[in-house]
C-alpha positions as CSV (number, residue, x, y, z in Angstrom):
1,M,-38.0,29.1,-42.5
2,R,-34.8,30.1,-40.8
3,I,-34.7,28.9,-37.2
4,V,-32.1,29.5,-34.6
5,I,-31.8,26.8,-31.9
6,F,-30.0,27.6,-28.7
7,G,-28.7,24.6,-26.7
8,A,-28.6,22.6,-29.9
9,G,-26.1,20.2,-28.4
10,G,-28.4,18.8,-25.7
11,R,-30.9,16.0,-26.2
12,A,-33.9,18.2,-26.7
13,G,-31.9,20.6,-28.9
14,R,-30.5,17.9,-31.1
15,A,-33.9,16.5,-31.6
16,A,-35.2,19.9,-32.6
17,V,-32.4,20.4,-35.1
18,A,-33.1,17.0,-36.7
19,E,-36.8,17.7,-36.9
20,A,-36.3,21.2,-38.4
21,E,-33.8,19.9,-41.0
22,A,-36.1,17.0,-41.9
23,R,-38.8,19.6,-42.7
24,G,-36.4,21.5,-45.0
25,H,-35.8,24.5,-42.7
26,E,-32.5,26.4,-42.5
27,V,-31.1,25.9,-39.1
28,T,-28.5,27.8,-37.0
29,A,-27.5,25.5,-34.2
30,V,-26.0,27.4,-31.2
31,V,-23.6,25.6,-28.9
32,R,-20.8,26.6,-26.6
33,D,-18.2,24.6,-28.5
34,P,-18.9,23.7,-32.1
35,A,-15.9,21.3,-32.3
36,R,-17.8,19.0,-29.9
37,H,-21.0,18.8,-32.0
38,R,-20.2,17.5,-35.4
39,E,-23.3,15.3,-35.3
40,L,-25.7,18.2,-36.0
41,G,-26.1,17.3,-39.7
42,A,-26.4,20.1,-42.2
43,A,-27.1,22.8,-39.6
44,R,-24.9,25.9,-39.4
45,V,-23.2,25.2,-36.1
46,V,-22.0,28.3,-34.3
47,A,-20.6,29.3,-30.8
48,G,-22.8,31.4,-28.6
49,D,-24.1,31.9,-25.1
50,V,-27.9,32.2,-24.7
51,S,-27.4,34.1,-21.4
52,V,-25.6,37.0,-23.3
53,A,-28.1,39.3,-25.1
54,A,-25.5,40.5,-27.6
55,D,-24.8,36.9,-28.6
56,V,-28.5,36.2,-29.0
57,A,-29.0,39.3,-31.1
58,R,-26.0,38.6,-33.3
59,L,-26.9,35.0,-34.0
60,A,-30.6,35.4,-34.3
61,T,-30.6,38.2,-36.9
62,G,-32.2,37.2,-40.1
63,H,-34.2,34.3,-38.6
64,H,-37.9,33.8,-38.4
65,A,-38.1,32.0,-35.0
66,A,-36.0,30.8,-32.1
67,I,-36.1,27.7,-30.0
68,N,-34.3,27.6,-26.7
69,A,-33.3,24.2,-25.2
70,A,-30.2,25.4,-23.3
71,A,-29.3,24.5,-19.8
72,D,-26.1,25.1,-17.9
73,L,-25.8,22.6,-15.1
74,A,-22.7,24.3,-13.8
75,A,-24.5,27.6,-13.2
76,P,-27.0,28.2,-10.4
77,A,-30.4,27.5,-11.9
78,D,-32.0,30.5,-10.3
79,V,-29.4,32.6,-12.2
80,F,-29.2,30.8,-15.5
81,F,-32.8,30.3,-16.5
82,P,-34.1,33.8,-15.7
83,G,-30.9,35.2,-17.2
84,A,-31.4,33.3,-20.4
85,A,-35.0,34.5,-20.6
86,S,-33.9,38.1,-20.1
87,A,-31.1,37.7,-22.8
88,L,-33.5,36.1,-25.2
89,D,-36.1,38.9,-24.6
90,A,-33.5,41.6,-25.3
91,G,-31.6,39.8,-28.0
92,L,-34.5,38.5,-30.1
93,G,-36.2,41.9,-29.7
94,A,-33.0,43.6,-31.1
95,A,-32.8,41.1,-33.9
96,G,-36.4,41.5,-34.9
97,V,-37.3,37.8,-34.2
98,P,-40.7,37.8,-32.6
99,R,-41.3,34.0,-32.0
100,L,-39.7,32.0,-29.2
101,L,-40.2,28.4,-28.1
102,F,-38.6,27.9,-24.7
103,V,-38.3,24.3,-23.7
104,G,-39.3,23.9,-20.0
105,L,-40.2,21.6,-17.2
106,A,-43.5,20.0,-16.3
107,S,-42.8,20.4,-12.6
108,V,-43.4,24.1,-12.7
109,L,-46.7,23.8,-14.5
110,P,-50.1,23.0,-12.9
111,G,-50.9,19.4,-12.1
112,A,-54.4,17.9,-11.8
113,S,-54.8,19.7,-8.5
114,G,-54.2,23.1,-10.0
115,V,-50.9,23.7,-8.1
116,P,-47.5,23.3,-9.7
117,L,-46.7,19.7,-10.1
118,M,-43.6,20.0,-7.9
119,D,-45.9,21.1,-5.0
120,E,-48.2,18.2,-5.2
121,P,-48.0,15.6,-2.5
122,G,-45.4,12.9,-3.2
123,Y,-43.7,14.6,-6.0
124,P,-39.9,14.0,-5.8
125,N,-38.1,17.2,-4.9
126,E,-34.4,16.4,-4.8
127,Y,-33.9,18.7,-7.8
128,R,-36.1,21.5,-6.5
129,P,-33.5,24.3,-6.9
130,F,-33.4,23.4,-10.6
131,M,-37.2,23.4,-10.8
132,L,-37.3,26.8,-9.0
133,G,-34.8,28.1,-11.5
134,H,-37.1,27.1,-14.4
135,A,-40.0,28.7,-12.6
136,A,-38.1,31.9,-12.4
137,G,-37.3,31.7,-16.1
138,L,-41.0,31.2,-16.9
139,E,-41.9,34.2,-14.7
140,R,-39.4,36.3,-16.6
141,L,-40.9,35.3,-19.9
142,R,-44.3,36.5,-18.7
143,G,-42.9,40.0,-18.7
144,S,-41.6,39.7,-22.3
145,A,-43.0,41.4,-25.3
146,L,-42.0,38.4,-27.5
147,D,-44.6,35.9,-28.8
148,W,-43.3,33.2,-26.5
149,V,-44.4,29.7,-25.6
150,Y,-43.0,27.8,-22.6
151,A,-43.2,24.3,-24.0
152,A,-42.8,21.4,-21.5
153,P,-43.3,17.7,-21.6
154,A,-46.4,16.9,-19.6
155,G,-44.4,14.6,-17.3
156,D,-41.0,13.5,-18.3
157,F,-39.0,12.3,-21.3
158,D,-39.0,8.6,-22.3
159,H,-35.3,8.4,-22.9
160,G,-35.5,5.2,-24.8
161,A,-38.3,6.0,-27.2
162,G,-38.0,7.2,-30.8
163,R,-40.1,9.3,-33.1
164,T,-43.7,8.4,-33.6
165,G,-44.7,11.8,-35.0
166,T,-47.6,11.9,-32.6
167,Y,-48.3,13.9,-29.4
168,R,-51.2,15.7,-27.7
169,I,-51.7,19.0,-25.9
170,A,-52.3,17.9,-22.3
171,E,-54.8,19.6,-20.0
172,H,-52.3,19.5,-17.1
173,A,-48.9,18.2,-16.1
174,D,-48.8,14.6,-15.0
175,R,-45.6,12.9,-13.7
176,N,-46.6,9.6,-15.4
177,D,-47.1,11.2,-18.9
178,L,-44.0,10.4,-21.0
179,I,-42.9,11.7,-24.4
180,S,-39.8,11.1,-26.5
181,Y,-37.4,13.9,-27.3
182,A,-38.2,13.4,-31.0
183,D,-41.9,13.7,-30.5
184,L,-41.4,16.9,-28.4
185,A,-39.5,18.2,-31.3
186,V,-42.4,17.5,-33.6
187,A,-44.6,19.6,-31.3
188,L,-42.1,22.4,-31.2
189,L,-41.8,22.5,-35.0
190,D,-45.5,22.3,-35.5
191,E,-45.9,25.3,-33.2
192,V,-43.1,27.2,-35.1
193,E,-44.7,26.5,-38.5
194,H,-48.4,27.0,-37.4
195,P,-48.5,29.1,-34.2
196,R,-51.6,28.1,-32.1
197,H,-50.4,29.2,-28.7
198,H,-49.2,32.6,-27.7
199,R,-47.5,34.0,-24.6
200,S,-48.4,31.0,-22.5
201,P,-47.1,27.7,-21.2
202,L,-47.8,24.6,-23.4
203,T,-48.0,21.2,-21.8
204,I,-47.1,18.5,-24.4
205,G,-48.1,14.9,-23.7
206,G,-47.3,11.6,-25.3
207,A,-49.5,10.0,-27.9
208,A,-53.1,9.7,-26.7
209,P,-54.6,6.2,-26.0
210,A,-56.5,4.8,-29.0
211,D,-59.9,5.4,-27.3
212,E,-59.2,9.1,-26.8
213,T,-60.5,11.7,-29.3
214,A,-57.7,13.4,-31.3
215,D,-57.3,17.1,-30.7
216,G,-57.1,18.3,-34.3
217,A,-53.6,19.0,-35.7
218,A,-52.1,18.5,-32.2
219,N,-52.4,14.8,-32.6
220,G,-51.4,14.5,-36.2
221,S,-48.2,13.3,-37.8
222,A,-45.5,15.7,-38.9
């Protein structure tokens, strides 16, 4: 497959590029400054801005699917994330790319109580504006005609962990549920290759304990 990955220079983006290349896909890695990202292997590294629909359309043409892992910490989150969702909606639509995996945050998805994790008692909220920006991006996706998935770690990233090739689809967000960037990338590429979720959030948890029953392909190795 030909896959375009926006935000390919970040940790989630780099992991997605590596996983896609390991599976033999043709990758276009979109970053702001290609000269700063020579570590992206055999990917075609190009400059582009995910918040500009014309850039999205130009760079996505000819691809089968898109992954967005971009974040601009210098921009207001309530502007960047819904803006990126809008640009992806318009740009991918113009390019004829129907499938979008949008890497998101657990905090905007329902926790065990049914309310967004960030609204549960005791949840740390020092980055709430960033969370609300992501929530606005998700809300914008809900109005898109694309076959989108808002794919988020169930809790947070385990920054020191490597690739196990295993993950699970979690029932709800859980702040204690950790997954590596590499294993989130496994889930993303599985979903690109074999779409099982459509126009919905997807909560991706770390490997299930040994006494839990596997959830079909969602718990397999890539």
